[in-house]
N, C-alpha and C positions, 0 to 999 in steps of 0.2 A: 504493500500500500504506500510505500515511500519510494521516491525517485532515486535512481542511482546517484544523482548529484547530491541529494539531501543525505543519503546514507554515507557518502564520502565526507560531507561536512561534519556529520556526527562522528565518524571515525577520527577525523582530524581533531575535533574538539576533545575526544577521549584521550588521544595521544598528547595533546596540549595539557590536559588535566594531569596526566601521569608525569609529564615534564615539570609541571608546576610543583607537584609533590616532591619530585626528585630535588628540585632547587631549594625548596623550603621544607626542611625536614622537622620543623618544630611541631609536634602533635598538639600543642596548646593553642596554636594559631589557626584561626579560621581561614580556609582557602579564599583567595580573592576572586575566584572564577565566578563570573556573573551567572552563568547558566545553571550552576549547581542548585540554586534555589528557584528554579524556573520550571513551570509546566511547559514542556516543549511545544505543546499545541494550544495551550490555554493562557499563558502569560506568567508574569512574576508576582511576587509577594503572596497574597492570599488567594490568587487566582489559579492555583495549581490543581484544584480538585472540584470542578463543577459537578453538580448533581444531575443536571439535564442540559440538553442542547437542542437547537432547532435550526435547520438550514432555512434561512429566511428567503434567500434568493440566489440564483445562479446567473452569472454574467459571463458571456463569451467574449474573449479578447481577440484582437486582430491577429495575434500570433498563433491562435488555435488553442491557447490555454483557457481555463475557466477560473473565475473567482467565485468561491462559495462563501457567502456572507453568513456567518454562524452566530447565533445568539446563545450565550452560555449563562446558566443560572446556578445559584447556590442559595440555600436557606429555605425558610418556610414559604409556602405559596402565598401567604398573606402579605409578606414583605420580602420578596426575593432580592438578592444582589444580582444585578444583570451586567454583563459585559459582552463585547463582541470582538470577533476575530474574522479574518478573511483568509481562507485556505486557497493557495494557488495550486491548481490541479492541472497536470499535463498528461498527454498520452505517451506511454513508453511500452514498447514490446506488446502493443495491442491492449494495454490496460490503462485505466485512469489511476494516477498516483499523485500523492501530495509532494510538491516540489519546494514549497516555502509557506510560511504563515506570517501574515501581517497582524500585529497587535495594535488595536486602535486606542486612541487617547482616552476616550470615555464612552459611556453607553450610547450617547446620541451623536457622537462625532464620527465622521468618515475619515478623519485625519489619522495618519499612521503615527504611532509612537515609536515602534521599532519593528524589525523583522527577525524571524527565527535565524535566518542565515547570518545576520549581523551579530546577533547575540552569541551564536556558537563560535564565531571567529574573534570575538572581543578579547583582547589581551594576548592573542595568539598570532604567530607567523607560521602558518601551516600547522604542523604538529608540535611546534615549539612554543613554550610559554615565554613571552617577552614583557609581560606586564602591560599596564595601561599607559604609562608615560604620557605622551601628548594626545593619546586617544580620548582620554577623559576631559570633558569640557571644564570640569571643576578643579582639575589638577593645576598646580602652580609649577612653573618652570624654574629650576635653579640655574642661575648664571654664574 
């Protein structure tokens, strides 16, 4: 159900995670790797385990891919927590597979906050951990 490209990105993220542990062997320190606290298809923070989903609409793109707009919910039906993601689906070897996921800023926004492909690569150079350095907007450069 996952594209070869997405599987490759996940493999590289796992290799990067292993390299991070190799570089930072203090077991008392929490790893800096962003995607470790991330629901790969649902988002970060408390958005890792929705209780329900609904495909709200499907949009065909010019390149032949599809965007599946998915509504995710968690909590009681009387006051659910709702958020949305967009799964990018492509055809590969005669099957539909997920190639990426776009995490939206908020429930009613169509604006992207991040992409799974970006999150998996964050702090990595291929399968090597390089840290965030200039990648993080809130980091300060030392001169």
